[in-house]
VEXDREN-273359 format. One line per 5 residues: number of its first residue (from 1); their letters; for each residue x negated, y, z of N, C-alpha, C. Coordinates in nm, 3 decimals. Each point is the difference from the previous one (the first is absolute). Layout:
REM residues N
NUM) a) X:Y:Z:X:Y:Z:X:Y:Z | ...
This chain:
REM residues 153
1) mteql) 7.688:18.238:-19.570:0.119:-0.082:0.005:0.103:0.065:0.092 | 0.120:0.016:-0.048:0.106:0.064:0.076:0.071:-0.103:0.087 | 0.022:0.036:0.127:0.069:-0.089:0.092:0.150:0.007:-0.028 | 0.063:-0.116:-0.012:0.142:-0.006:-0.029:0.080:0.021:0.129 | 0.101:0.086:-0.007:0.086:0.024:0.116:0.104:-0.110:0.012
6) hnivd) 0.038:-0.027:0.125:0.104:-0.097:0.030:0.106:0.068:0.086 | 0.113:-0.068:0.020:0.104:0.058:0.086:-0.048:0.000:0.146 | 0.077:0.065:0.084:-0.038:0.019:0.140:-0.025:-0.133:0.072 | 0.089:-0.096:-0.018:-0.015:-0.128:0.070:-0.125:-0.073:-0.046 | -0.020:-0.012:-0.131:-0.117:-0.072:-0.051:-0.130:0.071:0.037
11) tavaa) 0.001:0.132:0.003:-0.118:0.077:0.039:-0.034:-0.027:0.147 | 0.102:0.001:0.086:-0.022:-0.024:0.143:-0.050:-0.143:0.024 | 0.058:-0.097:-0.068:-0.042:-0.139:0.017:-0.145:-0.017:-0.046 | -0.033:0.059:-0.113:-0.136:-0.012:-0.055:-0.105:0.063:0.092 | 0.039:0.102:0.076:-0.094:0.069:0.088:-0.051:-0.093:0.110
16) gsfkt) 0.082:-0.096:0.043:-0.043:-0.097:0.100:0.012:0.045:0.144 | 0.028:0.127:0.024:0.008:0.049:0.138:0.144:0.027:0.044 | 0.096:-0.050:-0.079:0.142:0.021:0.030:0.076:-0.132:0.006 | -0.063:-0.104:0.053:0.064:-0.132:0.006:0.125:0.003:0.087 | -0.008:0.068:0.113:0.116:0.009:0.090:0.113:0.078:-0.067
21) lakal) -0.034:0.109:-0.066:0.101:0.080:-0.070:0.066:-0.083:-0.109 | -0.078:-0.074:-0.077:0.056:-0.083:-0.108:0.093:-0.107:0.058 | -0.041:-0.059:0.111:0.082:-0.102:0.067:0.132:0.062:0.047 | -0.009:0.121:0.055:0.120:0.069:0.049:0.093:0.039:-0.115 | -0.058:0.048:-0.111:0.082:0.036:-0.116:0.073:-0.122:-0.055
26) taadl) -0.066:-0.114:0.001:0.062:-0.124:-0.045:0.114:-0.039:0.093 | -0.024:0.004:0.131:0.103:-0.036:0.099:0.120:0.093:-0.007 | -0.023:0.125:-0.039:0.107:0.100:-0.006:0.067:0.005:-0.138 | -0.045:-0.084:-0.092:0.053:0.000:-0.137:-0.014:0.136:-0.068 | -0.114:0.066:0.021:-0.023:0.131:-0.061:-0.103:-0.003:-0.113
31) idalk) -0.052:-0.117:-0.032:-0.101:-0.011:-0.106:0.054:0.055:-0.132 | 0.117:-0.046:-0.043:0.054:0.045:-0.128:0.027:0.150:-0.002 | 0.047:0.054:0.111:0.027:0.144:0.006:-0.128:0.080:-0.023 | -0.110:-0.042:0.063:-0.126:0.074:-0.015:-0.077:-0.036:-0.127 | 0.052:-0.096:-0.074:-0.055:-0.027:-0.133:0.082:0.075:-0.105
36) gtgpf) 0.106:0.068:0.045:0.091:0.073:-0.088:-0.066:0.122:-0.063 | 0.079:0.072:-0.077:-0.047:0.113:-0.078:-0.063:0.111:0.083 | 0.063:0.033:0.112:-0.056:0.108:0.083:0.027:0.136:-0.063 | -0.082:0.097:0.028:-0.124:-0.010:0.077:0.025:-0.004:0.150 | -0.092:-0.066:0.070:0.003:-0.010:0.145:-0.132:0.049:0.057
41) tvfap) 0.007:0.051:0.122:-0.120:0.026:0.079:0.009:-0.095:0.118 | -0.102:-0.083:0.016:-0.001:-0.097:0.110:-0.114:0.036:0.094 | 0.034:0.017:0.126:-0.099:0.018:0.107:-0.022:-0.140:0.055 | -0.110:-0.063:-0.044:-0.022:-0.142:0.024:-0.092:-0.026:0.118 | 0.055:-0.058:0.108:-0.086:-0.038:0.113:-0.084:-0.122:-0.036
46) tdtaf) -0.125:0.002:0.038:-0.090:-0.113:-0.024:0.029:-0.111:0.099 | -0.064:-0.114:-0.022:0.012:-0.110:0.096:-0.049:0.044:0.138 | -0.104:0.082:0.003:-0.053:0.053:0.126:0.105:0.086:0.072 | 0.076:0.078:-0.077:0.106:0.083:0.059:0.108:-0.088:0.063 | 0.041:-0.105:-0.071:0.101:-0.091:0.057:-0.054:-0.070:0.125
51) aklap) -0.129:-0.030:0.002:-0.062:-0.068:0.115:0.001:0.088:0.125 | 0.016:0.131:-0.015:0.006:0.091:0.115:0.134:-0.008:0.073 | 0.101:-0.060:-0.064:0.130:-0.012:0.066:-0.011:-0.099:0.115 | 0.091:0.010:0.094:0.000:-0.091:0.115:0.009:-0.145:-0.048 | -0.061:-0.091:0.076:0.004:-0.142:-0.038:0.145:-0.047:-0.018
56) gvvdg) 0.024:-0.073:-0.107:0.132:-0.057:-0.025:0.093:0.088:-0.081 | -0.030:0.128:-0.015:0.091:0.091:-0.071:0.013:-0.040:-0.147 | -0.113:-0.021:-0.067:0.006:-0.036:-0.141:0.073:-0.132:-0.019 | -0.037:-0.101:0.078:0.067:-0.130:-0.011:0.150:0.013:0.023 | 0.039:0.082:0.096:0.142:0.022:0.027:0.072:0.066:-0.117
61) llkpe) -0.066:0.097:-0.062:0.061:0.069:-0.114:0.013:-0.090:-0.123 | -0.086:-0.100:-0.011:0.003:-0.089:-0.116:0.107:-0.109:0.011 | 0.065:-0.010:0.116:0.106:-0.100:0.018:0.125:0.044:-0.076 | 0.073:-0.096:-0.058:0.120:0.033:-0.077:0.101:0.087:0.076 | 0.014:-0.022:0.129:0.098:0.078:0.077:-0.041:0.146:0.020
66) akdkl) -0.125:0.032:-0.030:-0.048:0.138:0.014:-0.012:0.070:-0.135 | 0.057:-0.059:-0.104:-0.017:0.054:-0.136:0.044:0.146:-0.011 | 0.114:0.037:0.060:0.047:0.139:-0.009:-0.101:0.098:0.060 | -0.059:-0.036:0.114:-0.102:0.086:0.063:-0.124:0.009:-0.089 | -0.039:-0.113:-0.058:-0.117:-0.002:-0.087:0.022:0.085:-0.124
71) vallk) 0.117:-0.012:-0.062:0.031:0.080:-0.118:-0.006:0.148:0.034 | 0.061:0.040:0.113:-0.002:0.141:0.041:-0.144:0.047:0.022 | -0.080:-0.081:0.067:-0.140:0.036:0.027:-0.077:0.019:-0.131 | 0.014:-0.093:-0.092:-0.075:0.008:-0.126:0.047:0.116:-0.087 | 0.132:0.022:-0.006:0.052:0.113:-0.080:-0.045:0.134:0.057
76) hhvve) -0.034:0.001:0.129:-0.049:0.124:0.063:-0.140:0.035:-0.050 | -0.066:-0.091:-0.069:-0.134:0.023:-0.055:0.003:0.039:-0.147 | 0.122:0.017:-0.056:0.013:0.025:-0.144:0.081:0.126:-0.025 | -0.049:0.082:-0.093:0.072:0.119:-0.046:0.031:-0.022:-0.148 | 0.124:0.027:-0.039:0.031:-0.005:-0.142:-0.056:0.126:-0.063
81) gkvta) -0.084:-0.017:-0.102:-0.069:0.112:-0.062:-0.146:-0.003:0.040 | -0.077:0.086:-0.061:-0.144:0.004:0.029:-0.031:0.117:0.093 | -0.071:-0.028:0.105:-0.053:0.102:0.089:-0.152:-0.019:-0.004 | -0.067:0.087:-0.072:-0.145:-0.015:-0.016:-0.075:0.070:0.113 | -0.123:-0.042:0.018:-0.086:0.063:0.100:-0.023:0.146:-0.037
86) qeaeg) -0.013:0.028:-0.130:-0.020:0.137:-0.046:0.121:0.088:0.034 | 0.119:-0.057:-0.014:0.123:0.073:0.031:0.008:0.035:0.150 | -0.052:-0.090:0.083:0.008:0.019:0.145:-0.118:0.078:0.057 | -0.106:0.015:-0.078:-0.121:0.066:0.051:0.031:0.139:0.055 | -0.038:0.020:0.126:0.019:0.130:0.065:0.144:0.031:0.038
91) kklsp) 0.088:-0.098:-0.012:0.143:0.023:0.027:0.054:-0.101:0.099 | 0.123:0.025:0.042:0.076:-0.093:0.081:0.129:-0.026:-0.076 | 0.025:-0.127:-0.032:0.116:-0.038:-0.078:0.085:-0.100:0.077 | 0.127:-0.008:-0.033:0.085:-0.100:0.065:0.098:-0.063:-0.100 | -0.051:-0.086:-0.087:0.089:-0.072:-0.092:0.078:-0.107:0.075
96) ksmqg) 0.114:-0.039:-0.053:0.079:-0.107:0.061:-0.053:-0.135:-0.044 | -0.009:-0.090:0.095:-0.039:-0.138:-0.033:0.121:-0.070:-0.060 | -0.022:-0.114:-0.062:0.111:-0.080:-0.054:0.092:-0.048:0.112 | -0.051:-0.002:0.122:0.079:-0.042:0.114:0.097:0.111:0.040 | -0.031:0.123:-0.040:0.091:0.112:0.027:-0.053:0.106:0.094
101) dplyi) -0.101:-0.032:0.079:-0.058:0.097:0.092:-0.112:0.077:-0.069 | -0.024:0.123:0.044:-0.112:0.074:-0.058:-0.134:-0.054:0.048 | -0.099:0.011:-0.087:-0.138:-0.026:0.037:-0.067:0.135:0.015 | -0.097:0.010:0.088:-0.068:0.127:0.022:-0.144:-0.012:-0.047 | -0.023:0.057:-0.115:-0.132:-0.006:-0.063:-0.074:0.129:0.033
106) dgsng) -0.119:-0.016:0.054:-0.082:0.115:0.036:-0.129:-0.006:-0.081 | -0.016:0.097:-0.087:-0.119:0.007:-0.083:-0.091:0.114:0.040 | 0.017:0.050:0.122:-0.079:0.116:0.044:-0.140:-0.036:0.047 | -0.020:-0.125:0.040:-0.132:-0.043:0.046:-0.016:-0.147:-0.040 | -0.036:-0.024:-0.124:0.007:-0.134:-0.053:0.143:-0.026:-0.038
111) lsvng) 0.041:-0.124:-0.002:0.138:-0.033:-0.034:0.050:-0.103:0.099 | 0.118:0.027:0.057:0.062:-0.095:0.091:0.150:0.000:-0.023 | 0.064:-0.109:0.041:0.146:-0.012:-0.007:0.047:-0.053:0.134 | 0.089:0.075:0.064:0.051:-0.035:0.133:-0.113:-0.035:0.096 | -0.113:0.068:-0.015:-0.114:-0.021:0.088:-0.095:-0.109:-0.044
116) akvsk) 0.040:-0.083:-0.096:-0.089:-0.104:-0.053:-0.095:0.063:-0.101 | -0.129:-0.028:0.015:-0.099:0.059:-0.088:-0.001:-0.074:-0.134 | -0.004:0.077:-0.108:-0.014:-0.058:-0.133:-0.149:-0.023:-0.022 | -0.039:-0.128:-0.013:-0.142:-0.030:-0.017:-0.040:-0.004:-0.147 | 0.095:-0.025:-0.087:-0.026:0.005:-0.143:0.127:0.049:-0.067
121) agiac) -0.010:0.111:-0.071:0.118:0.061:-0.061:0.002:-0.020:-0.151 | 0.122:-0.007:-0.053:0.020:0.008:-0.143:-0.047:-0.118:-0.083 | 0.023:-0.122:0.046:-0.031:-0.117:-0.082:0.108:-0.008:-0.108 | -0.040:0.022:-0.124:0.095:0.006:-0.111:0.055:-0.138:-0.034 | 0.130:-0.004:-0.026:0.069:-0.122:-0.042:0.092:0.037:-0.116
126) tngii) 0.048:-0.100:-0.073:0.087:0.029:-0.113:0.132:0.062:0.043 | 0.043:-0.027:0.122:0.130:0.050:0.046:-0.011:0.088:0.124 | -0.115:0.065:0.018:-0.014:0.091:0.113:-0.141:0.003:0.054 | -0.011:0.032:0.129:-0.131:0.009:0.064:0.006:-0.060:0.140 | -0.117:-0.044:0.044:-0.015:-0.054:0.135:-0.096:0.089:0.077
131) hvida) 0.039:0.034:0.124:-0.090:0.065:0.094:-0.021:-0.100:0.113 | -0.124:-0.038:0.025:-0.031:-0.097:0.104:-0.002:0.070:0.136 | 0.073:-0.057:0.097:0.007:0.062:0.133:-0.051:-0.096:0.107 | -0.041:0.060:0.114:-0.063:-0.078:0.107:0.095:-0.042:0.112 | 0.131:0.017:-0.020:0.098:-0.038:0.101:0.132:-0.033:-0.067
136) vltvk) 0.081:-0.079:0.068:0.134:-0.030:-0.048:0.090:0.112:0.048 | 0.078:0.058:-0.091:0.089:0.110:0.035:0.124:-0.054:0.071 | 0.037:0.063:0.109:0.122:-0.040:0.069:0.118:0.065:-0.070 | 0.114:-0.064:0.009:0.118:0.049:-0.072:0.049:0.132:0.057 | -0.009:0.019:0.130:0.044:0.126:0.060:-0.118:0.095:-0.004
141) aaapa) 0.004:0.094:-0.095:-0.112:0.092:-0.022:-0.006:0.106:0.109 | -0.119:0.048:0.020:-0.021:0.110:0.094:0.053:0.129:-0.062 | 0.019:0.100:0.081:0.046:0.129:-0.051:-0.106:0.058:-0.093 | 0.044:0.075:-0.101:-0.096:0.055:-0.094:-0.091:0.104:0.065 | -0.119:0.006:-0.052:-0.091:0.105:0.044:0.059:0.133:-0.043
146) sgaap) -0.029:0.104:0.072:0.057:0.128:-0.037:-0.045:0.037:-0.140 | 0.094:0.052:-0.076:-0.031:0.040:-0.137:0.018:-0.111:-0.102 | 0.048:-0.119:0.042:0.020:-0.109:-0.095:0.118:0.034:-0.091 | -0.023:-0.015:-0.126:0.105:0.034:-0.097:0.058:-0.127:-0.060 | 0.134:-0.012:0.000:0.059:-0.116:-0.065:-0.028:0.008:-0.150
151) ika) -0.028:-0.113:-0.061:-0.021:0.000:-0.144:0.088:-0.106:-0.061 | 0.030:0.020:-0.123:0.074:-0.099:-0.075:-0.098:-0.065:-0.094 | -0.035:-0.123:0.030:-0.102:-0.068:-0.080:0.059:-0.053:-0.129
């Protein structure tokens, strides 16, 4: 029996470990965008990753007055286009996030993005792929590792 693919949002919700991310996407009005045609690459922090943030940070970001900050934070986890684990293997890449800042993907020793470890790579969706990460990416990215090449996803 072949497993049916779903869009990025429905895939993340079905996984059960992205409740905080789903709540944040709803608060930021980004659900429809990530259900769109794509393709997108989403570096998705788990509920455990969000729990590592300082107490009150998530609740503060979910408030209506913090919507702009929340949108920027969430868009920093998304690349327009597909960036596969195979493409990054053994390389250092720096695609631009939808927020506008570069992400620093290091595939030289496992796979990481801006220092967050990818715990599960390449979850296929109808409109892109999800890479599960163990931390929430901050909007102000660290400097690229030496040899990081900008890519156009």
